[in-house]
C-alpha positions as CSV (number, residue, x, y, z in Angstrom):
1,M,-31.3,15.8,-4.8
2,S,-29.6,13.0,-2.7
3,V,-26.5,13.9,-0.8
4,E,-23.8,11.3,0.0
5,T,-22.2,11.5,3.5
6,I,-18.9,10.2,4.7
7,D,-16.8,10.8,7.8
8,T,-13.5,11.8,6.1
9,L,-13.1,12.8,2.4
10,V,-9.7,12.6,0.9
11,I,-9.1,14.7,-2.3
12,G,-6.4,13.2,-4.6
13,A,-5.2,9.6,-5.2
14,G,-1.5,10.2,-5.7
15,Q,1.1,9.2,-3.2
16,A,-0.4,11.5,-0.5
17,G,-4.0,10.2,-0.9
18,L,-3.0,6.6,-0.8
19,A,-0.9,7.1,2.3
20,M,-3.8,8.9,3.9
21,S,-6.2,6.1,3.0
22,E,-3.9,3.4,4.5
23,H,-3.6,5.1,7.8
24,L,-7.3,6.0,8.0
25,S,-8.2,2.4,7.4
26,K,-5.8,1.3,10.1
27,A,-7.4,3.7,12.5
28,G,-10.9,2.5,11.5
29,V,-12.0,5.9,10.1
30,P,-14.7,5.6,7.3
31,H,-13.4,7.5,4.3
32,L,-13.6,8.0,0.6
33,V,-10.8,9.1,-1.8
34,L,-11.7,11.1,-4.9
35,E,-9.5,11.3,-7.9
36,R,-10.4,13.4,-11.0
37,R,-8.6,11.1,-13.4
38,R,-6.5,7.9,-12.6
39,I,-4.4,6.9,-9.6
40,A,-1.1,8.7,-9.8
41,E,-2.1,10.4,-13.0
42,R,0.6,13.0,-12.9
43,W,3.3,10.4,-13.2
44,R,1.7,9.2,-16.4
45,S,0.5,12.2,-18.3
46,E,2.5,15.2,-16.9
47,R,6.0,13.9,-17.1
48,W,8.4,13.4,-20.0
49,D,8.9,9.9,-21.5
50,S,12.3,9.0,-20.1
51,L,11.6,10.2,-16.5
52,V,12.7,7.9,-13.7
53,A,12.4,8.3,-10.0
54,N,15.1,10.5,-8.4
55,G,15.6,8.1,-5.6
56,P,16.5,4.3,-5.7
57,A,13.7,1.8,-5.3
58,W,14.9,0.7,-1.9
59,H,14.2,4.2,-0.6
60,D,11.4,5.9,-2.5
61,R,8.5,3.6,-1.6
62,F,5.9,2.9,1.1
63,P,6.9,0.6,3.9
64,G,4.2,-2.0,3.0
65,L,5.4,-2.9,-0.5
66,T,8.8,-2.9,-2.1
67,F,9.3,-2.3,-5.8
68,T,10.9,-5.7,-6.1
69,D,7.8,-7.4,-4.5
70,F,5.7,-5.5,-7.0
71,D,7.9,-6.2,-10.0
72,A,10.8,-8.7,-9.7
73,A,12.7,-7.0,-12.5
74,I,13.2,-3.8,-10.4
75,G,16.2,-4.1,-8.2
76,P,16.6,-2.3,-4.9
77,D,19.2,0.1,-6.4
78,D,17.3,0.7,-9.6
79,F,15.6,4.0,-10.4
80,P,12.0,3.0,-11.5
81,A,10.6,4.5,-14.7
82,K,7.6,6.8,-14.4
83,E,5.1,4.2,-15.5
84,Q,6.5,1.7,-13.1
85,V,6.0,4.2,-10.3
86,A,2.4,4.8,-11.3
87,D,1.8,1.1,-11.6
88,Y,3.3,0.7,-8.1
89,F,0.8,3.0,-6.7
90,V,-2.1,1.2,-8.4
91,A,-0.8,-2.0,-6.9
92,Y,-0.5,-0.4,-3.5
93,A,-4.1,0.8,-3.7
94,D,-5.2,-2.7,-4.4
95,K,-3.1,-4.1,-1.6
96,I,-4.7,-1.8,1.0
97,A,-8.2,-1.9,-0.6
98,A,-8.3,1.8,-0.8
99,P,-11.8,3.2,-1.3
100,I,-11.0,5.2,-4.4
101,R,-13.5,6.7,-6.8
102,C,-11.7,7.8,-10.0
103,G,-13.0,10.2,-12.7
104,V,-14.6,12.5,-10.1
105,E,-13.5,16.1,-10.0
106,V,-14.0,18.3,-6.9
107,L,-15.5,21.6,-7.9
108,K,-16.1,23.4,-4.7
109,L,-15.8,22.9,-0.9
110,E,-17.4,25.0,1.7
111,R,-18.3,24.7,5.4
112,N,-21.9,23.8,6.3
113,S,-23.9,26.6,7.7
114,G,-25.0,26.2,11.3
115,R,-24.0,22.6,11.6
116,P,-20.7,20.5,11.5
117,G,-18.9,19.4,8.4
118,F,-18.4,20.5,4.9
119,R,-20.3,20.4,1.6
120,V,-18.3,19.3,-1.4
121,E,-19.6,19.8,-4.9
122,T,-18.2,17.3,-7.4
123,S,-18.7,16.4,-11.0
124,D,-20.6,13.3,-9.7
125,G,-22.9,15.1,-7.2
126,V,-22.7,16.5,-3.6
127,I,-20.9,14.9,-0.8
128,E,-21.0,16.0,2.9
129,A,-18.0,15.1,5.1
130,A,-17.1,15.8,8.7
131,R,-13.5,16.2,7.7
132,V,-11.6,16.8,4.4
133,V,-8.0,16.1,3.6
134,A,-6.6,18.0,0.7
135,A,-4.0,15.5,-0.6
136,T,-3.4,17.1,-4.0
137,G,0.4,17.5,-3.4
138,P,2.8,20.2,-4.3
139,F,2.6,20.0,-8.2
140,Q,-0.7,21.8,-8.8
141,R,-0.3,24.7,-11.2
142,P,2.7,24.9,-13.5
143,I,4.5,28.3,-13.3
144,M,5.5,29.9,-16.6
145,P,6.8,33.4,-15.9
146,P,5.6,36.0,-18.5
147,V,9.1,37.0,-19.4
148,I,9.3,36.2,-23.1
149,P,6.4,37.6,-25.3
150,A,4.4,35.1,-27.4
151,E,5.1,37.4,-30.4
152,T,8.7,36.0,-30.6
153,G,7.2,33.0,-32.4
154,V,9.2,30.6,-30.3
155,V,7.4,27.5,-28.9
156,Q,7.1,27.9,-25.2
157,M,6.1,25.1,-22.8
158,H,6.3,24.1,-19.2
159,S,8.4,21.0,-18.3
160,T,5.0,19.2,-17.8
161,G,4.4,19.5,-21.6
162,Y,7.8,18.1,-22.7
163,R,7.8,14.5,-23.8
164,N,11.0,13.8,-25.8
165,P,13.5,15.6,-28.2
166,Q,11.7,14.3,-31.3
167,A,8.5,16.0,-30.3
168,L,10.1,19.5,-30.4
169,P,10.6,21.6,-33.5
170,E,14.0,21.5,-35.1
171,G,16.5,23.9,-33.7
172,A,18.2,25.0,-30.5
173,V,16.4,24.9,-27.1
174,L,16.6,27.2,-24.1
175,V,15.8,25.5,-20.8
176,V,15.0,27.8,-18.0
177,G,15.5,26.3,-14.5
178,A,18.3,24.0,-13.3
179,G,16.6,21.9,-10.7
180,S,16.1,18.2,-11.3
181,S,13.6,18.5,-14.1
182,G,15.4,21.3,-16.0
183,V,18.8,19.7,-15.9
184,Q,17.5,16.2,-16.9
185,I,15.6,17.6,-19.8
186,A,18.6,19.7,-20.9
187,E,20.9,16.8,-20.7
188,E,18.6,14.6,-22.7
189,L,18.3,17.2,-25.4
190,L,22.1,17.6,-25.5
191,R,22.6,13.9,-25.9
192,A,20.1,14.0,-28.8
193,G,22.3,16.4,-30.7
194,R,20.5,19.7,-29.9
195,T,22.2,23.0,-29.1
196,V,21.1,23.6,-25.6
197,Y,21.1,26.8,-23.5
198,L,20.5,26.2,-19.8
199,S,19.5,29.1,-17.5
200,V,21.0,28.3,-14.1
201,G,19.7,29.8,-10.9
202,P,20.6,29.1,-7.3
203,H,20.7,25.4,-6.6
204,D,22.0,22.6,-4.4
205,R,23.6,19.7,-6.2
206,P,24.3,16.7,-3.9
207,P,26.4,13.8,-5.2
208,R,24.3,11.0,-6.7
209,A,26.4,8.6,-4.6
210,Y,29.5,8.8,-2.5
211,R,31.8,6.1,-1.0
212,G,29.4,3.4,-2.1
213,R,26.2,4.9,-0.7
214,D,23.4,6.8,-2.5
215,F,22.9,10.4,-1.4
216,V,19.5,9.5,0.0
217,W,21.3,7.3,2.5
218,W,23.7,10.1,3.4
219,L,20.9,12.5,3.9
220,G,19.3,10.0,6.2
221,V,22.2,9.1,8.4
222,L,23.3,12.8,8.6
223,G,19.8,13.7,9.8
224,K,19.0,16.0,6.9
225,W,15.7,14.4,5.8
226,D,14.3,15.2,9.3
227,A,15.3,18.9,9.2
228,A,12.2,20.7,10.5
229,A,12.7,23.9,8.5
230,Q,14.7,25.2,5.5
231,E,17.8,27.2,6.2
232,P,17.2,31.0,6.0
233,G,17.7,32.2,2.4
234,K,17.2,28.7,0.9
235,E,13.4,28.9,0.6
236,H,13.6,28.9,-3.2
237,V,16.8,26.9,-3.9
238,T,16.2,23.9,-6.1
239,I,18.0,20.5,-5.9
240,A,19.7,19.2,-9.0
241,V,19.8,15.4,-8.8
242,S,19.1,12.7,-11.4
243,G,18.4,9.0,-11.5
244,A,18.6,9.0,-15.4
245,N,20.8,6.4,-17.1
246,G,21.4,4.6,-13.8
247,G,22.0,7.7,-11.8
248,H,24.9,10.2,-11.8
249,T,26.0,13.3,-10.1
250,I,24.9,16.5,-11.8
251,D,27.9,18.7,-12.5
252,F,27.1,21.8,-14.5
253,R,30.7,22.4,-15.4
254,R,31.0,19.0,-16.9
255,L,27.8,19.6,-18.9
256,A,29.4,22.8,-20.2
257,A,32.5,21.0,-21.1
258,D,30.3,18.6,-23.1
259,G,28.8,21.4,-25.1
260,M,25.9,22.7,-23.1
261,I,25.8,26.5,-23.0
262,L,25.2,27.7,-19.4
263,V,23.7,31.2,-18.8
264,G,22.5,33.0,-15.7
265,R,19.0,33.5,-14.6
266,T,16.6,34.6,-17.3
267,E,15.6,38.2,-16.6
268,G,13.7,39.6,-19.6
269,C,13.3,39.8,-23.3
270,T,13.1,42.7,-25.8
271,D,12.9,42.4,-29.6
272,D,13.6,38.7,-29.5
273,V,16.7,39.2,-27.4
274,V,16.7,37.4,-24.0
275,R,18.7,39.0,-21.2
276,F,20.4,36.9,-18.5
277,G,21.7,37.9,-15.1
278,S,25.3,38.1,-14.1
279,D,24.9,35.4,-11.5
280,L,26.0,32.3,-13.4
281,V,29.4,31.9,-11.8
282,E,28.1,32.7,-8.4
283,N,25.4,30.1,-8.7
284,L,27.8,27.5,-9.9
285,N,30.3,28.2,-7.1
286,N,27.5,28.0,-4.5
287,G,26.3,24.7,-5.9
288,D,29.9,23.3,-5.9
289,A,30.2,24.5,-2.3
290,N,27.0,22.7,-1.3
291,N,28.4,19.5,-3.0
292,R,31.7,19.7,-1.2
293,A,30.0,20.4,2.2
294,L,28.0,17.2,1.9
295,L,31.2,15.2,1.0
296,D,33.0,16.7,4.0
297,E,30.1,15.8,6.3
298,A,30.1,12.2,4.9
299,D,33.8,11.8,5.4
300,A,33.5,13.1,9.0
301,Y,30.6,10.6,9.6
302,V,32.7,7.7,8.3
303,A,35.7,8.7,10.5
304,R,33.5,9.2,13.6
305,N,31.8,5.9,13.2
306,G,34.8,3.8,12.0
307,L,32.9,2.7,8.8
308,D,34.7,0.6,6.2
309,L,33.5,2.6,3.2
310,P,35.9,3.0,0.2
311,E,37.6,6.3,-0.6
312,D,36.0,8.2,-3.5
313,P,38.5,10.8,-4.8
314,E,36.8,11.1,-8.2
315,A,33.9,12.8,-6.4
316,R,36.1,15.8,-5.8
317,V,37.6,16.1,-9.3
318,S,36.7,19.2,-11.2
319,V,37.1,20.0,-14.9
320,P,38.4,23.2,-16.5
321,D,35.8,25.9,-17.1
322,A,34.3,26.0,-20.6
323,P,34.1,29.3,-22.5
324,C,30.5,29.9,-21.5
325,V,31.5,29.8,-17.8
326,R,34.7,31.9,-18.3
327,D,32.8,34.6,-20.2
328,P,29.0,34.1,-19.6
329,L,26.5,35.3,-22.2
330,R,24.4,38.2,-20.9
331,A,22.0,38.3,-24.0
332,L,20.8,35.8,-26.6
333,D,19.2,36.7,-29.9
334,L,16.7,33.9,-30.2
335,K,16.4,34.1,-34.0
336,A,20.1,34.5,-34.7
337,A,20.8,31.5,-32.4
338,G,18.2,29.4,-34.0
339,V,16.3,28.8,-30.8
340,S,12.9,27.2,-31.7
341,T,11.8,26.1,-28.2
342,I,11.8,27.4,-24.6
343,I,11.1,25.0,-21.9
344,W,10.2,26.4,-18.5
345,A,11.3,24.1,-15.7
346,T,10.3,26.7,-13.2
347,G,8.2,24.7,-10.7
348,F,4.7,24.9,-9.6
349,A,2.3,27.0,-7.5
350,L,-0.4,25.8,-5.1
351,D,-3.9,26.1,-6.3
352,Y,-6.7,25.7,-3.7
353,G,-9.3,27.9,-5.5
354,W,-11.9,25.2,-5.0
355,M,-11.7,25.4,-1.2
356,Q,-14.0,28.2,0.0
357,V,-12.8,28.0,3.6
358,D,-10.7,30.2,5.9
359,A,-7.6,28.1,5.7
360,F,-5.2,30.3,3.7
361,D,-3.0,33.3,4.0
362,A,-3.0,36.3,1.8
363,D,-0.8,34.5,-0.8
364,G,-3.2,31.5,-1.0
365,K,-0.8,29.2,1.0
366,P,-2.3,26.9,3.6
367,R,-2.2,28.0,7.2
368,H,-1.4,24.8,9.1
369,Q,0.7,23.0,11.7
370,R,2.1,19.8,10.3
371,G,-0.9,19.6,8.0
372,V,-3.5,20.4,10.6
373,S,-5.3,23.5,9.2
374,C,-6.3,26.5,11.2
375,E,-9.8,25.7,9.8
376,P,-11.1,22.9,12.1
377,G,-11.8,19.7,10.1
378,I,-9.5,20.6,7.2
379,Y,-6.2,18.9,6.7
380,F,-3.4,19.2,4.1
381,L,-1.0,16.4,3.0
382,G,1.9,16.3,0.6
383,L,3.1,19.9,1.1
384,P,6.9,20.6,0.8
385,W,8.4,20.8,4.3
386,Q,5.0,19.9,5.8
387,S,6.8,18.5,8.9
388,R,10.3,17.9,7.6
389,R,12.5,18.1,4.5
390,G,11.3,14.6,3.4
391,S,7.6,15.5,3.5
392,S,7.0,15.7,-0.2
393,F,8.8,12.5,-1.0
394,I,7.0,9.1,-1.2
395,W,8.3,7.8,2.2
396,G,8.0,11.1,3.9
397,V,4.3,11.7,3.0
398,W,3.5,8.2,4.4
399,H,4.8,9.3,7.8
400,D,3.0,12.7,7.6
401,A,-0.3,10.8,6.8
402,K,0.1,8.7,9.9
403,Y,0.3,11.9,12.0
404,L,-2.9,13.3,10.4
405,A,-4.7,10.0,10.9
406,D,-3.8,10.2,14.6
407,Q,-5.1,13.8,14.8
408,I,-8.4,12.8,13.0
409,S,-8.8,9.9,15.4
410,I,-8.4,12.2,18.4
411,Q,-11.0,14.6,17.1
412,R,-13.4,11.7,16.4
413,A,-13.0,10.5,20.0
414,Y,-14.0,14.0,21.3
415,I,-17.1,14.0,19.1
416,A,-18.0,10.5,20.1
417,Y,-17.8,11.6,23.8
418,D,-20.1,14.5,23.1
419,D,-22.6,12.3,21.2
420,A,-22.6,9.9,24.2
421,C,-23.3,12.7,26.6
422,R,-26.1,14.0,24.5
423,A,-27.6,10.4,24.3
424,D,-27.4,10.0,28.1
425,A,-29.1,13.4,28.6
426,A,-31.9,12.4,26.3
427,R,-32.8,9.3,28.2
């Protein structure tokens, strides 16, 4: 059986794989990108219909192509729809002539025995590579906690399975998880006339915009995108932000005032009755404090630098607490409440089961330094907090890819020197 060989193999043709391909090409590194389906497939088939990017077009992009250059109808401050984002990546792949092979699934990767490189089994045959970059990103395996038994008869799905309100059975909906996905889905269902229960855990909720600047700008000038590590205790705190309907600040108390029923974290279920924690008010208060802290930092930045940015008193206006906040539900009888669907917006787990190499800790998480694995020749790209807070964002992964391409080039130079020495000795 013939075996294809390549210097560097990149697994995945989403934003991480494309960024990696661009920098490898610039560095003159022969490489191949494998994608099991289509370029940026998750944007097309694993997101709901109305999803838009959480950042404005001027910010959430690669340096080499603006959204407006790609599609003149997309303004710099617009939030591109999911299909526009996927099409942008296809256009970018064409622009950089990325060597992508679609429809090829990687089944197994292992180190060669007694010689350099790796053996990669794919659905299209075997490939051997000196180096492998796992660019499969952070959204690999949807997490659905086994809290509510299937016997309840309620339809349960992960947020990746949700498409639109019309596709759900009639009835009320419980959304578990109040990060960006959960709150956007819950708000869409509320606007569609559904009774919505939203299970709210710990979260940060930055302002969508403040004093005429989007929050991504504020995080940039305040140095927060470049934070090298998460604050202690915030490893599992989600961010509630939305670009839907032109973008607006997520305010859970306002959603409650509009009729959404907020509850604490989902803890268990017995006899069709779901139990919630007593932490709703605490979570809301901490989210509000996070919001105010960023507003305060922004005001201080404006004063310190003498910027002429307009006052924004509306950003600090609060609404009276709705009944669900004043007296939170601790239990919900699903049948009595008419709940027909539970949507788990509970994030994702990493899944590198196909990589049979010594590059992971006991929990299956990559052991790496800025994406350079402890297993020589293996690299990771697109991980949350890979080098900084912005690492898993479109622009952030581009910069991390440049670092990895530099490291790969350094290793190739060492190998080239060794090969030259061996050639001289053989003469």
